[in-house]
C-alpha positions in Angstrom: 16.4 16.7 -9.9 15.4 13.1 -9.1 17.9 10.6 -7.7 18.0 6.9 -7.1 20.1 6.2 -4.0 21.2 2.6 -3.8 22.5 1.6 -0.4 24.8 -1.4 -0.2 26.2 -2.8 3.0 30.0 -2.7 3.2 29.8 -4.7 6.5 27.5 -7.5 7.6 23.9 -6.8 8.7 25.0 -7.7 12.2 27.8 -5.1 12.1 25.3 -2.5 10.8 22.8 -3.3 13.6 24.0 -0.7 16.1 23.3 2.1 13.5 19.8 1.1 12.5 18.0 3.5 14.9 20.1 6.4 13.6 19.5 5.3 10.0 15.7 5.2 10.5 15.8 8.7 12.1 17.8 9.8 9.0 15.1 8.4 6.7 12.2 9.9 8.7 13.8 13.3 8.8 14.3 13.4 5.0 10.8 11.9 4.4 9.3 14.7 6.5 11.1 17.4 4.5 10.0 15.8 1.2 13.5 15.1 0.0 12.9 11.3 0.2 9.8 10.2 -1.8 10.2 6.4 -1.2 12.6 4.2 0.7 12.8 0.5 1.4 14.9 -2.5 2.0 15.9 -4.8 -0.9 14.9 -8.4 -1.0 17.0 -10.0 0.3 17.6 -7.4 3.0 21.3 -8.3 3.1 21.7 -6.3 -0.2 20.8 -3.0 1.5 18.1 -0.6 0.4 16.9 2.0 -2.2 15.7 5.6 -1.8 14.0 7.7 -4.4 15.0 11.3 -3.6 14.6 14.9 -4.8 17.5 17.3 -4.6 19.1 20.3 -6.3 22.2 18.4 -7.6 24.5 15.5 -7.2 26.8 17.3 -4.8 23.8 17.9 -2.4 22.9 14.2 -2.6 26.5 13.2 -1.9 26.5 15.5 1.2 23.2 14.1 2.4 24.1 10.5 2.0 27.4 11.0 3.9 25.2 12.0 6.9 23.6 8.5 7.0 24.8 6.8 10.2 25.4 3.6 8.2 27.8 5.5 5.9 29.3 7.7 8.7 30.2 4.5 10.6 31.5 2.5 7.6 28.7 0.0 7.5 27.3 1.0 4.0 27.9 3.1 0.9 25.6 4.7 -1.6 25.6 4.7 -5.4 23.8 7.8 -6.6 22.1 7.9 -10.0 20.5 11.0 -11.4 17.3 10.4 -13.3 15.4 12.6 -15.8 11.9 11.2 -15.7 10.5 10.7 -19.2 7.1 9.3 -18.2 5.4 9.0 -14.9 2.0 7.9 -13.6 -0.3 10.9 -13.0 -0.3 10.2 -9.3 3.5 10.9 -9.2 3.5 14.0 -11.3 3.2 16.5 -8.4 5.9 14.8 -6.3 8.2 14.8 -9.3 7.8 18.4 -10.2 8.4 20.2 -6.9 9.4 23.8 -7.5 13.1 24.6 -6.7 14.5 21.1 -7.3 
C-alpha cells in the first residue's frame, strides 16, 4: 500500500532541534530500504514535513512512525493517509508496484 505521512510539530522547531540528527537517520534508514519514496520539509518549515511511503498496512505505518525520534520525544505527530493510486506518471510505476506491499 501507498501512504502519505504528514508530520506536524507538536512543539516549536527549537524544541525539536535536539532530535533532528535522529530524525534524519530515521529518514535515511527507511529510504535505503525502499519504504520511503520521497520525503521533505513543508514550506514554511515550521509546519513539519511529508513522506510518501510503501508499507503492508496502516498498523505497520503506525509502528514505523512511532519510531521517529521527533515522535518518540513528543516533538511531532504523524497523520497517516492510505492512498490507492489511480494514475501515475510512467516514471513512478515501478516504485508504486513493488511486490509484497
